[in-house]
C-alpha positions in Angstrom: 0.0 0.0 0.0 1.2 3.5 -0.7 2.1 5.5 2.5 -1.2 7.2 3.3 -1.9 10.1 5.6 -3.9 9.0 8.7 -5.4 6.0 6.8 -8.8 4.4 7.4 -9.4 1.2 9.3 -9.2 -0.9 6.1 -5.5 0.0 5.8 -4.8 -1.6 9.2 -7.1 -4.5 8.3 -4.8 -5.3 5.4 -1.8 -5.0 7.7 -3.4 -7.4 10.2 -3.7 -10.2 7.7 -0.2 -10.4 6.2 3.2 -11.7 7.1 4.9 -8.6 5.8 3.4 -5.2 4.9 5.1 -3.3 2.1 4.9 0.5 1.8 4.7 1.1 -2.0 6.9 4.2 -2.0 8.7 3.8 -5.3 5.8 4.7 -7.6 4.7 8.1 -8.9 3.5 10.6 -6.3 -0.1 11.8 -6.8 -0.8 15.1 -5.1 -4.6 14.8 -4.9 -4.8 11.3 -3.3 -4.9 9.6 0.0 -1.2 10.1 0.2 -1.8 13.7 1.3 -5.2 13.7 2.8 -7.9 12.0 4.8 -11.2 12.6 6.5 -12.1 13.1 10.1 -15.4 14.0 11.9 -15.6 17.6 13.0 -18.8 18.9 14.7 -20.8 15.9 13.3 -19.6 16.4 9.7 -16.8 15.0 7.7 -13.8 17.3 7.4 -10.8 16.9 5.0 -7.3 17.3 6.3 -4.7 18.0 3.6 -0.9 17.9 3.9 0.6 20.6 1.6 3.6 19.5 -0.5 6.4 21.4 -2.1 6.3 22.1 -5.8 7.3 18.8 -7.5 8.0 17.5 -11.0 5.3 15.3 -12.4 7.5 12.2 -12.3 8.4 12.5 -8.7 8.3 9.3 -6.7 6.4 9.0 -3.4 9.7 8.5 -1.5 11.0 11.8 -2.9 7.9 13.9 -2.3 8.6 16.7 0.2 6.3 18.4 2.6 5.8 22.1 2.1 8.2 24.3 4.1 5.4 26.0 6.1 4.9 25.0 9.7 1.4 26.4 9.9 -0.3 23.3 8.4 0.8 21.1 11.3 -0.5 23.6 13.8 -3.8 23.8 11.9 -4.1 20.1 11.7 -3.4 19.7 15.4 -5.9 22.4 16.4 -8.5 20.7 14.2 -7.8 17.2 15.7 -8.1 18.7 19.2 -11.4 20.4 18.3 -12.7 17.2 16.7 -11.7 14.6 19.3 -10.7 16.4 22.5 -14.0 15.5 24.2 -14.5 12.1 22.7 -14.5 9.1 25.1 -10.9 8.2 24.2 -9.8 11.5 22.7 -7.1 12.1 25.2 -5.4 8.8 24.4 -5.5 9.5 20.7 -4.2 13.1 21.0 -1.3 12.0 23.2 -0.4 9.4 20.6 -0.5 12.0 17.7 1.0 15.0 19.6 4.7 14.3 18.7 4.0 14.3 15.0 2.5 17.8 15.1 4.5 19.4 17.9 7.9 17.7 17.3 10.5 18.2 14.6 9.0 19.2 11.2 8.9 16.4 8.6 10.9 16.8 5.4 9.5 13.8 3.4 5.8 13.0 3.1 6.3 9.2 3.0 8.4 9.4 6.2 5.8 11.4 8.0 3.0 9.1 6.9 4.8 5.9 7.7 5.7 7.2 11.1 2.0 7.9 11.9 1.0 4.4 10.6 3.7 2.8 12.7 2.7 4.7 15.8 -1.0 3.8 15.4 -0.3 0.2 14.6 1.9 -0.2 17.6 -0.6 1.5 19.9 -3.4 -0.9 19.0 -1.1 -4.0 19.0 -0.4 -4.7 15.4 3.1 -6.1 15.1 3.3 -6.9 11.4 6.8 -6.4 10.0 7.0 -3.6 7.4 9.4 -2.5 4.8 9.6 0.0 1.9 9.4 -1.2 -1.7 12.2 1.3 -2.5 14.6 -0.8 -0.4 14.1 -3.7 -2.7 15.1 -1.9 -6.0 12.5 -3.8 -8.0 11.9 -2.7 -11.6 8.7 -3.1 -13.8 5.4 -1.3 -14.0 2.0 -2.0 -12.6 1.5 -5.7 -11.9 5.0 -6.6 -13.0 6.4 -4.4 -10.3 4.2 -6.0 -7.7 5.2 -9.5 -8.9 8.9 -8.6 -8.6 8.3 -7.4 -5.1 6.6 -10.7 -4.2 9.5 -12.6 -5.8 12.1 -10.6 -3.8 10.3 -11.5 -0.6 9.7 -15.1 -1.5 5.9 -14.7 -1.3 3.5 -17.4 -2.4 0.4 -15.3 -2.0 -0.4 -11.6 -2.4 -3.2 -9.9 -0.6 -4.4 -6.9 -2.5 -6.7 -4.0 -1.7 -9.8 -3.9 -3.9 -8.7 -0.7 -5.6 -6.0 -2.7 -7.5 -8.3 -5.5 -8.7 -8.9 -4.1 -12.2 -5.3 -3.7 -13.3 -4.1 -6.9 -11.6 -6.8 -9.0 -13.3 -6.3 -7.2 -16.6 -2.6 -7.9 -16.5 -3.1 -11.6 -15.6 -1.1 -11.2 -12.4 -1.8 -14.6 -10.9 -1.0 -16.5 -14.2 2.1 -14.5 -15.1 3.7 -14.3 -11.6 2.9 -17.8 -10.2 1.8 -16.0 -7.0 -1.6 -16.6 -5.5 -3.8 -13.6 -5.6 -6.4 -12.8 -2.9 -8.4 -9.6 -2.5 -9.2 -7.9 0.8 -12.8 -8.1 1.8 -13.4 -5.6 4.6 -16.6 -3.8 5.4 -16.3 -1.7 8.5 -19.4 -1.9 10.7 -21.0 1.3 12.2 -20.1 2.4 15.7 -21.2 5.3 17.9 -19.5 8.5 16.8 -19.7 11.5 19.2 -21.7 14.3 17.8 -22.8 12.6 14.5 -26.5 12.5 13.7 -25.8 9.5 11.5 -22.9 7.2 11.0 -20.2 8.5 8.7 -18.2 5.5 7.3 -14.6 5.1 6.1 -13.1 8.0 8.0 -9.5 8.0 9.2 -8.8 5.4 11.8 -8.3 8.2 14.3 -12.1 8.5 14.5 -12.3 4.8 15.5 -9.6 5.3 18.1 -11.2 8.4 19.6 -14.6 6.8 19.9 -13.8 3.1 20.7 -10.4 3.1 22.3 -7.3 1.1 21.7 -8.4 -2.5 22.4 -11.7 -2.1 20.6 -9.9 -0.5 17.6 -7.7 -3.6 17.2 -10.8 -5.8 17.1 -12.5 -3.3 14.7 -9.7 -3.3 12.2 -9.3 -7.1 12.4 -12.9 -7.7 11.6 -13.4 -11.3 10.7 -9.7 -11.7 9.8 -7.4 -14.1 11.6 -4.6 -12.3 13.4 
């Protein structure tokens, strides 16, 4: 999976099911994607948090994308998170977990910042899946060939893919050409009580789950029906 900013529960569900989780950081950066943004609940409505990035060439890879040299965005995001979840049942725990990322040293690389957040959240809820960066494997190829070479480098016999990649993996004949078993994630997050929301707002950042349900319940929530 690409390094995502404050990802939703399904990101961690994928992490919970695998032997190794790979940050796909050696593909092209997309400014208007989940790499730079995610949704939280503010005053009962969904609110989009966006990380600004520096001016980048169109062919910039994710691992080279730099955060904008402007400290105000972190302060703005932090104030918004405090306003959104400060009074939630488990808001204090969530905010203490996130505080270092918004009040500590400023990030230079977007992927580094995102991966740090994911690692901190996964560790807090008890996910111990080993992770690595695809850039560390120096695999070539495009699309499904690139994924197949990553699998080969890791000695995988099965690849668990998010649903968003189904079309190109099936079009490219990934399973037949790679000899690697292909399975698609099947995760439908159930509703839960969200503070201040008149109706359930699905697929928000996992921080919403943490603030409302707490650490232990979040682990069960992201696992769903998956075996740990």
